[in-house]
C-alpha positions as CSV (number, residue, x, y, z in Angstrom):
1,M,12.1,-13.2,7.1
2,S,12.6,-16.8,7.6
3,Q,9.8,-19.0,9.0
4,Q,10.0,-18.1,12.9
5,T,9.7,-21.0,15.5
6,F,8.8,-20.8,19.3
7,D,8.1,-22.8,22.1
8,T,5.5,-21.1,23.8
9,Y,2.5,-18.7,23.3
10,E,4.1,-16.1,25.4
11,E,7.4,-16.2,23.0
12,F,5.2,-16.2,19.7
13,W,3.0,-13.1,21.0
14,P,5.6,-10.2,20.5
15,Y,6.3,-11.8,16.9
16,Y,2.6,-11.9,16.2
17,V,2.3,-8.1,17.4
18,A,5.2,-7.3,15.3
19,M,3.8,-8.9,12.2
20,H,1.2,-6.2,12.8
21,S,3.3,-3.4,13.6
22,R,1.1,-0.8,11.4
23,A,-2.0,0.5,13.0
24,A,-3.9,0.1,9.9
25,T,-3.3,-3.6,9.6
26,R,-4.7,-3.7,13.2
27,W,-7.7,-2.1,12.7
28,V,-8.5,-3.9,9.6
29,H,-8.1,-7.1,11.8
30,L,-10.5,-5.7,14.5
31,T,-13.2,-4.8,11.5
32,G,-13.2,-7.8,9.9
33,T,-13.2,-10.1,12.8
34,L,-16.0,-8.1,14.6
35,T,-17.9,-7.9,11.5
36,G,-17.8,-11.5,10.8
37,L,-18.3,-12.4,14.4
38,A,-21.4,-10.2,14.4
39,I,-22.9,-11.6,11.1
40,S,-22.1,-15.4,12.6
41,A,-24.0,-14.3,15.7
42,Y,-26.8,-12.7,14.0
43,G,-27.0,-16.1,12.0
44,L,-26.9,-18.4,15.4
45,A,-29.8,-16.3,16.5
46,R,-32.0,-16.5,13.9
47,G,-31.0,-20.2,13.3
48,R,-29.4,-20.0,10.1
49,K,-26.0,-21.9,11.0
50,R,-24.6,-21.2,7.3
51,Y,-24.1,-17.8,8.8
52,L,-21.2,-18.9,10.9
53,V,-19.2,-18.9,8.1
54,A,-18.9,-15.3,7.7
55,L,-16.4,-15.2,10.6
56,P,-13.4,-16.9,8.7
57,L,-14.5,-15.7,5.5
58,I,-14.6,-12.1,6.6
59,G,-12.3,-12.1,9.3
60,Y,-9.7,-13.9,7.1
61,G,-10.8,-12.1,4.1
62,T,-10.4,-8.7,5.5
63,A,-7.1,-9.4,7.7
64,W,-4.9,-11.6,4.9
65,P,-4.8,-8.6,2.3
66,A,-4.0,-6.4,5.1
67,H,-0.8,-8.3,5.7
68,F,-0.4,-8.1,1.9
69,L,-1.4,-4.6,1.1
70,I,-0.5,-2.7,4.2
71,E,1.9,-4.7,6.5
72,R,3.7,-6.1,3.2
73,N,4.4,-9.4,5.1
74,N,2.6,-13.2,5.3
75,P,0.0,-13.6,7.5
76,A,1.5,-15.5,11.0
77,T,-1.5,-17.8,10.7
78,F,0.5,-19.5,7.6
79,G,3.3,-20.8,10.1
80,H,0.9,-20.7,13.4
81,P,-2.6,-21.0,12.9
82,V,-3.5,-22.0,16.6
83,W,-1.3,-19.4,18.2
84,S,-2.4,-16.8,15.8
85,L,-6.1,-16.8,16.5
86,R,-5.2,-16.5,19.8
87,G,-3.1,-13.8,19.2
88,D,-5.7,-12.0,17.1
89,A,-8.2,-12.3,20.1
90,R,-5.7,-10.9,22.4
91,M,-4.8,-8.4,20.2
92,I,-8.4,-7.1,19.3
93,R,-9.0,-7.1,23.3
94,T,-6.3,-4.8,24.0
95,M,-7.2,-2.7,21.3
96,L,-11.0,-2.7,22.5
97,A,-9.6,-1.8,26.0
98,G,-8.0,1.4,24.6
99,R,-4.5,0.1,24.5
100,D,-3.5,-0.1,20.9
101,A,-0.1,2.0,22.0
102,E,0.9,-0.9,24.0
103,L,0.8,-2.9,21.0
104,A,2.8,-0.4,18.8
105,E,5.2,-0.3,21.7
106,T,5.7,-4.5,21.6
107,A,6.2,-4.1,18.0
108,A,8.5,-1.7,17.8
109,K,10.7,-3.6,20.8
110,W,10.5,-7.0,18.7
111,L,11.3,-5.3,15.4
112,A,14.3,-3.6,17.1
113,E,15.7,-6.6,18.6
114,H,15.4,-8.8,15.9
115,G,17.1,-6.6,13.0
116,E,13.7,-6.0,11.2
117,G,14.1,-2.2,9.8
118,G,11.0,-0.1,8.6
119,H,8.5,-0.7,6.2
120,G,10.0,-0.8,2.5
121,E,11.0,2.9,1.8
122,G,10.5,5.5,4.2
123,G,9.8,3.6,7.8
124,S,6.5,3.0,9.3
125,A,3.1,3.8,7.9
126,D,2.3,5.3,11.5
127,G,4.8,8.0,10.6
128,G,6.9,6.8,13.1
129,E,11.1,6.4,12.7
130,Y,13.1,3.4,11.9
131,G,12.1,0.4,14.2
132,Q,8.6,1.5,14.6
133,G,7.6,-1.2,11.8
134,G,8.4,-4.3,9.7
135,D,7.8,-5.7,6.8
136,G,8.4,-9.4,8.0
137,R,9.3,-10.5,4.8
138,G,12.3,-13.1,4.1
């Protein structure tokens, strides 16, 4: 897939979710971000500002490999860093609210509308059929 361009964050959001079409990718993001946030908060509470580096290191350190190894695409951060950070926060809030299925639906819809097929051989890692996933690669 070629680099996508968007005029607004609201146009970007469905694309961002589609680049996280596999549940495993979303859960790795959530785990990495919350772990990094917890360590950073602990460091601040203890007056150890160097712990703040845990958020980007652990957050990106878990998310990016998930894109390469699970989702088989490039992180949206590479082309849209600010909107991706906002998207990650929104995605995690949605998941913590118990609405992960909404994210899967948004991803499937975007991928179907933009001609994206399944992940590599055999469709979605979530067990769905064509259109349930997408590798986002060009």
